[in-house]
C-alpha positions in Angstrom: -5.2 4.6 8.8 -5.5 5.0 5.2 -2.6 5.3 2.7 -3.5 8.3 0.1 -2.0 9.2 -3.0 -2.6 13.2 -4.3 -2.6 12.8 -8.3 -2.2 17.1 -8.8 0.2 18.9 -11.4 -0.3 22.0 -8.8 2.2 21.8 -6.0 0.5 24.1 -4.3 -3.0 22.2 -4.5 -1.1 19.4 -3.4 0.4 20.9 -0.6 -3.2 22.1 0.7 -4.6 18.8 0.3 -1.8 16.8 2.1 -2.2 19.2 4.6 -6.0 18.9 5.0 -5.4 14.9 5.4 -2.9 14.9 7.9 -5.3 17.2 10.1 -7.9 14.1 9.8 -5.2 12.1 11.7 -6.7 9.1 10.0 -4.9 9.3 6.4 -1.2 8.9 5.6 -0.2 10.8 2.3 2.6 7.9 1.0 2.7 9.6 -2.6 2.4 12.3 -4.7 2.4 12.7 -8.4 1.9 15.2 -11.2 0.8 13.1 -14.3 -0.6 9.4 -15.2 2.6 7.8 -15.6 4.1 8.8 -12.4 0.9 7.6 -10.6 1.0 4.5 -11.9 4.2 3.7 -11.2 3.7 4.4 -7.8 0.5 2.2 -7.6 2.3 -0.5 -9.1 4.9 -0.4 -6.2 3.2 0.7 -2.7 -0.5 -0.3 -1.2 -2.5 2.6 -1.8 -6.2 2.5 -0.2 -7.4 5.9 -1.9 -6.3 8.3 -4.8 -7.6 11.9 -4.5 -7.0 12.3 -8.4 -7.5 16.2 -10.3 -9.3 15.7 -13.3 -7.0 18.3 -15.5 -3.7 17.4 -15.6 -1.7 19.4 -17.9 -2.5 17.4 -20.9 -3.5 14.7 -19.8 -7.0 13.6 -18.0 -7.2 12.2 -14.7 -10.3 10.1 -15.9 -8.3 8.0 -18.2 -6.3 7.1 -15.3 -9.3 6.3 -13.2 -10.7 4.1 -15.9 -7.1 2.5 -15.9 -7.3 2.1 -12.2 -10.8 0.6 -12.3 -9.1 -2.6 -14.5 -6.6 -2.9 -11.5 -7.4 -6.6 -9.8 -7.1 -4.5 -6.5 -8.0 -1.0 -7.2 -7.7 1.8 -5.0 -10.5 3.8 -4.1 -10.8 6.9 -5.8 -11.7 10.5 -5.0 -11.8 13.2 -7.7 -10.5 16.6 -6.4 -11.2 19.1 -8.7 -12.0 22.9 -9.5 -14.7 21.7 -11.9 -18.0 20.5 -11.0 -19.3 19.5 -14.4 -17.3 15.9 -14.7 -19.6 14.9 -11.3 -21.7 12.8 -13.3 -18.8 11.0 -15.2 -16.8 10.7 -12.1 -19.7 8.5 -10.5 -19.8 6.6 -13.7 -16.0 5.7 -12.9 -17.1 4.5 -9.5 -15.7 7.4 -7.5 -16.3 7.3 -4.0 -16.7 10.9 -3.7 -16.1 13.9 -5.5 -13.9 17.7 -3.7 -14.3 20.9 -5.3 -11.4 23.0 -5.0 -10.8 25.3 -2.3 -10.7 22.1 -0.6 -12.7 22.5 3.2 -11.5 21.0 6.1 -14.8 19.6 7.2 -15.6 18.5 3.5 -11.9 16.5 3.7 -12.9 15.1 7.3 -16.1 14.0 5.7 -14.6 12.5 2.8 -12.0 10.2 5.0 -14.9 8.8 7.2 -17.1 7.5 4.1 -14.0 6.0 2.7 -13.2 4.4 6.3 -17.0 3.3 6.2 -17.0 1.9 3.0 -13.6 -0.2 3.6 -15.6 -1.3 6.8 -17.9 -2.7 4.6 -15.4 -5.7 2.9 -14.2 -8.1 4.2 -11.3 -7.8 6.4 -8.1 -9.2 6.1 -6.4 -11.5 8.4 -6.4 -10.4 12.1 -2.8 -9.7 13.9 -4.2 -12.8 16.5 -5.0 -15.1 13.2 -1.7 -14.0 12.1 -0.1 -15.1 15.7 -2.2 -18.3 15.8 -1.0 -19.5 12.4 3.0 -18.4 12.4 2.5 -20.6 16.1 0.6 -23.6 14.5 3.7 -23.8 11.8 2.2 -23.8 8.6 3.8 -24.2 5.8 2.7 -23.7 2.1 4.8 -23.0 -1.2 4.9 -19.9 -3.5 4.3 -19.9 -7.4 6.9 -17.3 -8.8 7.2 -17.3 -12.8 10.7 -16.6 -13.4 12.4 -16.3 -16.5 9.4 -17.8 -18.3 10.0 -21.1 -15.5 7.6 -21.5 -12.8 9.2 -21.7 -9.4 7.6 -23.4 -6.4 9.1 -21.8 -3.4 8.7 -23.1 0.2 7.1 -20.1 2.4 9.2 -21.3 5.2 12.2 -20.5 2.8 11.3 -17.1 2.2 13.2 -14.0 4.7 11.8 -10.8 3.0 10.1 -9.4 -0.3 11.0 -6.1 -1.1 9.3 -3.6 -3.5 11.7 -1.7 -6.1 10.8 0.0 -9.3 7.8 -1.8 -10.2 9.5 -5.2 -8.9 9.6 -7.2 -6.2 12.3 -9.2 -5.2 12.0 -12.1 -2.7 14.9 -13.3 -0.8 15.9 -16.4 0.6 18.8 -17.3 2.7 20.3 -19.4 -0.3 19.5 -17.1 -3.4 16.8 -14.0 -4.0 14.0 -13.8 -7.0 12.9 -10.9 -8.8 9.6 -10.9 -10.3 7.1 -8.3 -12.3 4.8 -8.4 -9.8 3.9 -5.7 -7.7 4.5 -6.5 -3.7 0.7 -6.0 -2.7 -0.1 -8.8 -4.9 2.4 -11.0 -2.4 0.8 -9.6 0.4 -2.5 -10.7 -1.0 -1.2 -14.3 -1.4 0.7 -14.5 2.0 -2.0 -13.2 3.8 -2.5 -16.3 6.1 1.5 -17.0 6.7 3.7 -16.2 8.9 4.8 -13.3 6.4 3.5 -9.4 7.6 3.8 -5.9 6.0 6.2 -3.9 8.0 7.1 -1.1 5.9 5.3 0.3 2.5 8.3 -1.4 0.8 8.8 -4.6 2.6 7.4 -7.8 3.9 9.4 -10.1 6.4 9.1 -13.4 7.6 8.8 -13.7 11.3 10.4 -16.7 11.5 13.2 -15.0 9.2 14.0 -12.3 12.0 17.1 -13.1 14.7 17.2 -9.5 15.8 15.3 -6.5 16.8 17.2 -3.2 16.4 15.6 0.3 17.4 16.2 2.7 14.9 15.3 6.5 14.4 11.9 7.9 15.6 10.4 5.1 17.2 11.1 3.0 14.4 13.6 -0.5 14.1 15.3 -2.3 12.0 14.9 -6.6 11.7 17.9 -8.3 11.4 17.2 -11.1 9.4 18.8 -14.4 9.0 21.2 -13.8 6.0 22.4 -10.7 8.1 20.0 -8.1 5.8 18.4 -5.1 7.5 14.2 -4.8 6.6 13.3 -1.3 8.4 10.2 -1.1 9.8 7.9 2.0 9.6 6.2 3.4 12.5 2.7 2.4 10.8 3.2 -0.8 11.6 5.4 -0.9 14.7 2.4 -1.3 17.0 1.3 -4.7 15.0 4.7 -6.0 15.1 5.0 -5.4 18.5 1.7 -7.5 19.4 2.3 -9.9 17.3 6.0 -10.8 19.3 5.2 -9.9 22.4 7.8 -6.9 22.9 
């Protein structure tokens, strides 16, 4: 399932595209933005696979946003979704994976999603759940370097309970204390890929060794009760992987 962000200053256009993406059953719209600033904020807080980007955003340009996104270490794919075809050449110069014209057609949106999935499928895959499980059972322990108040803290990964994203920062919680750093959660997901820490929600990573209880919640979701008594939500997107990993 692709995590998608729609950036358009027209609410009706956002609604139409969100509906068509939902119809593909291969993409989930996890955010919408109407400006460059709000789009960059969402990208810093959440893991986005693809951005559907209008070129004309009130007094701003989607091309400027695309330029900024391309500078990111882990940039999302970009699909320009616009009423203007004269920008197509410039869009592909900015490494856009596709170019959708308004009004959107369902078949064309489906083709775009398939193109994105093929593109991502050619990249080096993340550690599989089976690999995560083997690493967990083998008890591998590493350390994570955090920049906290101009100092470097070396934190034993076994001590981490969960990581939470909020307003552009990430909080790393242990039983003894918490650390807040100005680094997006997606960066930590990459650093902790080959450890016992997994994503369970767009805003949370958890250490499976820190879970003491799993509490069923609404709409086939769960809460994880951690060793410190805190509850961490599991969204439906990640329930299957969690069940496979823990065997319940």
